[in-house]
C-alpha positions in Angstrom: 16.0 6.5 -2.6 13.9 7.8 0.2 16.7 7.9 2.8 19.0 10.9 3.4 20.4 9.9 6.8 21.1 6.3 7.7 20.4 7.1 11.4 16.8 8.1 10.8 13.6 6.3 9.8 12.0 7.1 6.5 9.0 6.3 4.4 8.8 6.2 0.7 6.9 8.9 -1.0 4.4 8.1 -3.8 6.9 9.7 -6.2 9.6 7.2 -5.2 7.2 4.2 -5.5 5.7 5.3 -8.9 8.7 6.9 -10.6 11.8 5.6 -9.1 11.2 2.0 -8.2 11.5 -0.8 -10.8 8.3 -2.6 -11.5 9.6 -5.6 -9.5 10.6 -3.4 -6.5 7.2 -1.6 -6.7 5.4 -4.9 -6.7 7.3 -6.3 -3.8 6.9 -3.0 -1.8 3.2 -2.8 -2.4 2.6 -6.5 -1.6 4.5 -6.1 1.7 2.5 -3.0 2.6 -0.8 -4.7 1.8 0.1 -7.8 3.8 1.1 -5.6 6.7 -2.1 -3.6 6.6 -4.1 -6.8 6.3 -2.3 -8.3 9.3 -3.0 -5.2 11.4 -6.6 -5.4 10.3 -6.8 -9.1 11.4 -5.3 -8.3 14.8 -7.8 -5.5 15.3 -10.8 -7.5 14.2 -10.0 -11.1 15.3 -11.6 -13.5 15.5 -13.5 -12.0 12.5 -11.6 -12.3 9.2 -13.9 -10.4 6.9 -11.6 -7.3 6.8 -8.4 -9.1 6.2 -10.1 -11.2 3.4 -11.4 -8.0 1.8 -8.0 -6.4 1.8 -6.2 -9.4 0.4 -8.9 -10.1 -2.2 -8.9 -6.5 -3.3 -5.2 -6.4 -3.9 -4.4 -10.0 -5.1 -7.5 -10.6 -7.1 -8.0 -7.0 -8.4 -5.3 -7.5 -11.1 -4.4 -4.7 -13.5 -7.3 -2.5 -12.4 -6.1 -2.3 -8.8 -2.5 -1.6 -9.9 -3.7 1.2 -12.3 -5.9 2.6 -9.5 -2.9 2.6 -7.1 -0.6 4.2 -9.7 -3.2 6.9 -10.5 -3.8 7.7 -6.8 -0.1 7.8 -6.0 0.6 10.0 -9.1 -1.9 12.6 -7.8 -0.1 12.8 -4.4 3.6 12.4 -5.3 4.9 14.1 -2.1 2.8 12.1 0.3 4.0 8.9 2.0 3.0 5.9 0.0 1.9 3.8 3.0 -0.7 6.4 4.0 -2.1 6.6 0.5 -2.4 2.9 0.3 -4.2 2.9 3.6 -6.7 5.4 2.2 -7.5 3.1 -0.8 -7.9 0.1 1.4 -10.1 1.9 3.9 -12.3 3.1 1.0 -12.6 -0.4 -0.3 -12.8 -2.4 2.9 -13.7 0.0 5.7 -11.7 0.7 8.8 
């Protein structure tokens, strides 16, 4: 999944996340991406934590509505890298 050459870096496409990952793997992948983007936001904004709080609240408190929004967005852009698509959703919700 996602990797064709073990000597090169790769990123999962939205298709791989939505259509090829198990629900458990998708949940783990998305949580990791959200946490990484939140950490990057905190580093960029510190000592302010408003951005990181927004990102984490959006994802972890958004429940089924956020998951449906992510799935719909990814399904519209199946060939695009998932991490970039997730960043766009977060930026829309929480700013840059």
